C-alpha angles and dihedrals in degrees: 000000000000124000135208118253085232117092127207110212087333094309127119121246114220121233107204125212129210091287089061092048091052091050093048093047090056096045092042091051091056091047093052093043090053091058092043088053095049095049099091091048092060099097141117116295096028120119122228087235089060091051090049092051091050091050091051092048092052095047093049092047087055091055096256132115123222105258093207097062109104090000101145087336097308111152106199141077094231144015114239116191118188126200109312093015105106101192146335094040109176115231112245139185088222097053102090120183119238135187111283097030123128119203138181119218114198121189133176113185116190111217124180090338098313128108120221109196123191142141140185135191114232130199120225106218117305112356131191121278089248094050091048092051092048093052092046091048093049089056092045091049092053092050092046089055092047093051091060091060115111137115110292096023118111136232086243088063089056094050094044092052092050094047092048092056092047095048093047088064095041095254131127130231116229113245103189094071131044146175118273146195113278136184126098085354118062095218115022139149136324112056111216113209118204094217133041148099124305116247095027134104134025115358111234118243132186110271098034110130123193146137128259108202116157119190112205124196129201090222132019122350089231117115139178134209116233123230091267084072092230113060110085120193137181109267091227092043092240120150120276132197134185143183127188138192132179111223145162135225108242131191090268106025132308144323121211113213098189105053116152122246088216124090115284136264097051095198 
């Protein structure tokens, strides 16, 4: 393993070689396929616990294990965050989907030692004009951030691009959570903020692998963690949406490891 000469808060940033890319392609494929598989099951009357069980079943059938199970005591194969839940929503038998809901499903299968991390926000039937615009903008913001990635760009470029898309639609970008390095470690360096100033921060180098996963809120970017110590909601109870890809910096740009097999765009 090589490392960048740059340090983030005193910590090394891995620079992955082709072996790492191969591992991430395989893990990322399972992650994306899991969300493709779950798509037709996202419908009114289904519990988030049922969706979680289906995600776990698919990942294990593919030879992976859910990376979230037993991670800091977490008990489930996915995080499922509905409406004003920003992130880390806990699957539940009593949380039943209804028409008009939006929900993010986040999965991280571990396959042959590598973590593939991805999430998508789904719409349950016909949603409000505002919810539709929020989901579309969250996807666009993620892709805007991704398209800044190339050697010599900075993490500030990524955050600035995401924030610009959010603000243009009147939405806010959550600041308490961020993207992160990923590979043989679930959460690694560098941290990838979804706001910021272009030209600042860590300079991107070939071999860096990380997630870009903006969470956009209709209202304020402020959030709070509920007493279960996982579920995070918007303080003002406004809607929130998120998309996430795992990707690498290449010699000429970027490679996304978690692309859907379904038609793009997803939203």
